[in-house]
C-alpha positions, 0 to 999 in steps of 0.5 A, spaced: 130 320 584 123 316 586 117 320 586 114 321 593 109 316 595 101 318 595 097 318 601 092 313 603 085 315 600 082 320 605 075 317 602 075 310 607 069 311 612 065 317 612 067 323 608 072 328 613 072 333 608 066 336 603 069 340 597 065 344 592 065 340 585 066 346 581 070 353 582 070 356 575 075 362 578 080 357 580 080 353 574 085 358 570 089 359 577 096 356 576 100 359 582 095 358 588 097 359 595 093 356 601 094 359 608 092 355 614 090 357 621 088 352 626 086 356 633 088 353 640 094 350 641 099 355 637 095 361 638 098 365 644 095 372 644 090 370 639 095 372 633 093 367 628 085 368 630 086 375 629 090 374 622 085 369 620 079 374 621 082 380 618 084 375 612 076 374 611 074 381 612 079 384 607 079 378 602 071 378 602 070 385 601 076 386 596 072 383 590 064 381 589 063 374 591 069 373 596 069 369 602 066 363 599 066 356 602 069 351 597 071 346 602 068 344 609 070 339 614 066 334 618 068 337 625 064 332 629 069 327 627 075 331 629 073 335 635 073 333 642 066 337 645 068 336 652 075 338 652 073 345 648 065 346 649 062 351 644 059 357 647 051 358 647 047 363 650 041 361 656 036 367 655 032 367 661 028 360 660 031 357 654 038 356 650 039 359 643 045 362 639 049 356 639 056 357 636 058 351 633 065 350 631 067 350 624 073 348 620 072 350 613 076 353 607 074 359 604 076 363 597 078 370 598 082 375 594 088 380 596 088 387 594 090 386 587 084 381 586 089 375 586 085 369 589 088 365 595 085 359 600 084 360 607 083 354 611 081 356 618 078 353 624 079 350 631 085 345 631 083 338 630 083 334 637 083 327 634 084 323 627 090 328 625 093 323 620 086 323 616 085 330 617 092 331 613 089 326 608 083 330 607 087 337 606 091 333 601 085 332 597 083 340 597 090 341 595 090 336 589 083 338 587 084 346 587 092 345 585 095 349 591 102 351 589 104 352 596 101 352 603 103 357 609 101 356 616 101 361 622 101 360 629 104 363 636 107 361 642 108 364 649 115 366 650 119 370 656 120 376 652 118 383 653 113 387 649 118 392 648 122 389 643 121 386 636 117 380 635 121 374 634 119 369 628 121 362 628 121 360 620 120 353 618 119 349 612 119 342 609 123 345 603 129 348 605 129 353 599 122 356 602 126 359 608 126 366 608 129 367 615 134 364 619 132 360 625 133 363 632 134 356 635 140 351 635 141 344 634 134 340 635 129 341 640 123 335 642 117 339 642 109 337 643 106 336 636 101 340 633 096 338 627 099 344 623 106 341 624 104 334 622 100 337 616 107 340 614 111 334 615 106 330 611 105 334 605 113 334 604 112 327 604 107 327 599 111 332 594 107 339 596 111 345 599 109 347 605 112 353 610 110 356 616 111 362 621 111 362 629 111 368 633 114 369 640 108 372 644 110 375 651 108 370 656 104 375 660 100 377 654 099 370 652 091 370 654 090 377 651 089 379 644 095 381 641 095 384 634 102 386 634 104 379 633 098 378 628 101 384 624 108 381 624 105 374 622 101 377 616 107 381 613 110 374 613 104 371 609 104 376 604 111 375 602 111 367 602 104 367 599 105 372 594 099 376 596 098 384 598 094 385 604 091 392 607 094 391 614 091 398 616 086 395 621 091 391 624 096 396 625 091 400 629 089 395 633 096 394 635 097 401 637 091 401 641 093 395 645 100 398 646 097 404 649 093 400 654 100 396 656 104 403 656 099 406 661 098 400 665 106 400 666 106 407 668 102 406 673 104 400 676 112 400 678 112 393 680 110 390 674 114 395 670 120 392 674 118 385 671 118 388 664 125 391 665 128 385 667 126 381 661 128 387 657 135 386 660 135 379 659 133 380 652 138 385 650 144 380 653 142 375 649 142 379 643 149 382 644 152 375 645 148 373 639 151 379 635 158 377 638 158 370 637 159 368 644 155 364 649 148 366 650 149 365 657 155 370 657 152 373 663 149 370 669 142 374 670 136 370 672 130 370 668 123 371 671 120 365 672 113 364 668 110 363 675 113 370 677 111 373 671 104 370 672 103 373 679 105 380 677 101 380 671 094 377 674 092 384 675 095 387 669 090 382 665 084 383 669 085 391 668 086 390 660 080 386 659 073 389 658 068 390 664 063 386 660 068 380 659 065 376 664 069 371 668 076 374 670 082 371 667 086 365 669 093 364 670 097 364 664 100 357 661 107 356 663 112 359 657 115 354 652 119 353 646 116 353 639 111 348 638 
């Protein structure tokens, strides 16, 4: 069997990634994992962003010197500033506090002081192939054994049922769960998906997990999805992470949602319809029959969005500024 073809050099033209020359701690590590979280397209409910923030906080505090940036991507070559304008502050008569987008790789540690890498930041808008080659440089330089990505998509599912996770990998032996999908689906691509594909072609293991976030909560931070994703990361990357903080955030958000539903019967009816549809599908799947066993119409994304416009506004804090916009239309795995 022939070895996989190496990727074209990522050093052609301006450097896309700048890697620290020496990281002594990693010289003796032979089972290194790298977690990938790219915010934007695959981040319904900000599940990936919440997960990345938690990994940084927990990983940087677990050992002295944690949270060190070991690689930095040149965002100017990857980011469309007009499509995703970074925020800055206008203070009375001048600008300040510009929040420049950053795409970096950090060296972190889990509870057992096991080192791992976290690649996080905004998903590149352009030059995906060059980005993949640059990530491959990082993988090669630090001897990364496995790459694990996480993301989330909005789905017409109720928040009162378990978080569904789509498992995917470029090596079937890496899969830790059964896919809920049958056959083939043509879906919009993402930088994370392309990275997994290219790494497989270049002989590197990569896998990922996509959480299904209730469509009507996709614009809010939804820690419950982040918690589920991080549990899968622990298993796949062989890490131990204290998830207490995320669990607490998830419980607080669930209380907010329950309180609102108890006071708004019309909105609760929409959730009940989603629960009935979900349970119908689950029973049909368990019995091996068609998922379309009962002809129950599922509420459309527009209907859900209309019902939950007030819901979203009610859960957002009073200091958040502009009110919520209409949710995206629901879609499949991306």
